[in-house]
Steps between C-alpha positions, in 0.01 A plus 500: 500500500627847412588703805319823582708741709374824653736778605365779719683822586377790712510839328726758672475280807631708791351821360156348441497354853565847642234655274249241616587574863504880464229673289714818497753323272253369245528633148826678580858431391671335795831322548569253779841561655713401794474679831790731411343657193792724409724191459243264364370374169146453374420139590167522317339781304124525481326465165453877496871562567606252231285685250703814576835327445595376848661156493562236762849518659534867400668714765263729690671817382469385140133408554434851632672648199290291260179550695506800740153413631594148608414406858782300659354259750700283745443132444356260757661155458282334764186615322622368165605170656152457646335575164732254325412224749128562451551513124663157493233352727237616252689346210509167683118508511499457122775238464760338724755543222623850587861615474589845632737673257552826687338708771214603267473228237438127478452216254204263514469170315125491434502214247270276705278777637443683170507207252511742204570866424138602539503350848832673565352838406203443730734399782708815446191721518388325819846547648490871421166536669623314807802733524276806463280375786804442721710808424275761339473671162839672499720191519487346155692224325585402144460137393659301220389151395710278271629143456811559713647730765723703268219586262248559780731762652557663162124508445447654843756772431347586163192679631526718811340612717217259578541297180391147417684339210446144375749345259421154365762262369414565136538875553835498680723592207275782380485635856876478561572684178309804628736534796848647542787267592542642849129466572572133566596402854859380465615744234639810666681801358836324471365189328299717264810706417699185423218367283482830314874478437433163331238662279207365702243770577169308489372165617457395138870561439582316824304194384685505168844546657699172499476334840866390483606864466279595796665230711845619391414852614288431811596141594203309647299823517494499119287184509254676730488806272422279201219324687361826640480653152271209407287552812625184670548465875490174695539642853234379740288692750633359829274584793619547857330175603690314231826665598497374857848575626640794309795414278674671213343258250145526635497880509669549163728762656808587291657757732471654846575861578446807711595864457466797728507878465720636777354760741743753351762496227834408651873442450515311832616150413412365842138597442505353149657179630238463772211538259660263249552238773140543615378451144719191462345349812149571369580329170670206673203443730259476208734256326530276805124513547458370144786248540694675226869577440659750260822515298475860386479830686407829335547835673366838395553856619312813399661838547361837596450604138294181436767335286610160616736209460454124539723196474473131573734222607462123450663256742539123522351401837128585524395667824211652694721666762432872533852585618656320202265678261592834658873430481480414131282805431741728683794362304311590184480863616861518622656581160281810491636645824718805467770576761407863564328592826169672535338683796264288708188607692566590862472220755498215251709194577793427269700192418823447313326549166341831590680788338469317170223592260319305236598626159357454155567178312781523250408228253429606142144376522431689820663819371276501196190504719603836648571685177316826447446578868644847462638520855722279717299209643387510862668199662295500819328162528120512503397135470659157535364170376603136506358198320590136442446269203621173343286323758500135600316293758643307789696551821824694508821295503610447863804720578831354612549709812309451824432872541329516159296186575387661824382808311283280277335364815448856627336608173275195509370612840463859386309387191253313721440824689438685173260231382302547821521875557581638155804665337690751710477308828882502524774733386880498495663727759693675223174607332325621816568872424293481182130444438315371195178700487201345329443607141166556334606328181536142397738630234849381436623334818331700775252221567488140396177378342 
């Protein structure tokens, strides 16, 4: 039997939740931000703000420039978490085959419940009505229905806000050919640029491009690109009840990461180190929870002028140890440390590295990204991020030394505490001077979903 997959995605999620809760905000351009609005970004722009040119992840000062009348509203993560939980409970009323894709979108396998596309359309309309009854008229969602997850998401994205798009198997190619390459989940700006360099600018051209040449250029990803251009996707909707114990394979996770905007731009390497170590521990905890190890660490910094630099390092022994991840990440940044000193804020602790500042990357590729700035770059660090990839399942190899084996036992006990009481129940002494404040966005790495 041909599968029928439904993808549902809230429209301007955080903004529409606030507009539903506060009549004063309805019909007005609003942007949901962090608590420190002057150093924040727009986590979500309302439909009205988007119509005036405001985009998600735009800095607040840029949003004000684009739309002077925008209302910047501090986000409420607890409120959004509650809505998301209620949202997923409602979805489970229609089918047990629900897979949450992000904080505001999910996939449903409705093959058995709908039986055909007419039944699927009726189910979608009933689902919309149920959501309206639960949340109100101002929280809307777009829905896409197709034979697989990839096409269902593309269909959902094609009509917003509050759209309902049905794409049957026989119509897949015609539908795909109406879309841009980067409309497809899995083809970002860089992949699109590389495809364009090969002379591929449409899905029709991608289908006609020799698969062997795609594999030569993109390795195994070339096979996926070829299949995607034909509308093929074999990935299953794996519900939480089917997952049981979370693992890397059951969740389909390909990377783990967190980033954080510092309370103020800084040269202070001790502060940067502490935040990077805290982020490494957050990433490591999620990996251990999912019984996952990584062989690659990526680290990213954003500077005061909103330019940034990222690098990655691959290593032989997979790990889920936060301290090891931090050490590797810090070694990645070390080549970009310049020996000149810089004044530090009064009263701030220093270590042997303080008095050194983080300078711009010197690689040719990094230099090219800063051309045309017109003034010397601001090398104060604004944001740090760390992520892991090249994942595998299984326990970490037992270390040789007794001290390291003891630390594994300690982390096992700490993980049990986090399972029971939630993340953040423990903290390294070296990171006690810093605090990770809750963000309103599920964007980038601020929150896992």
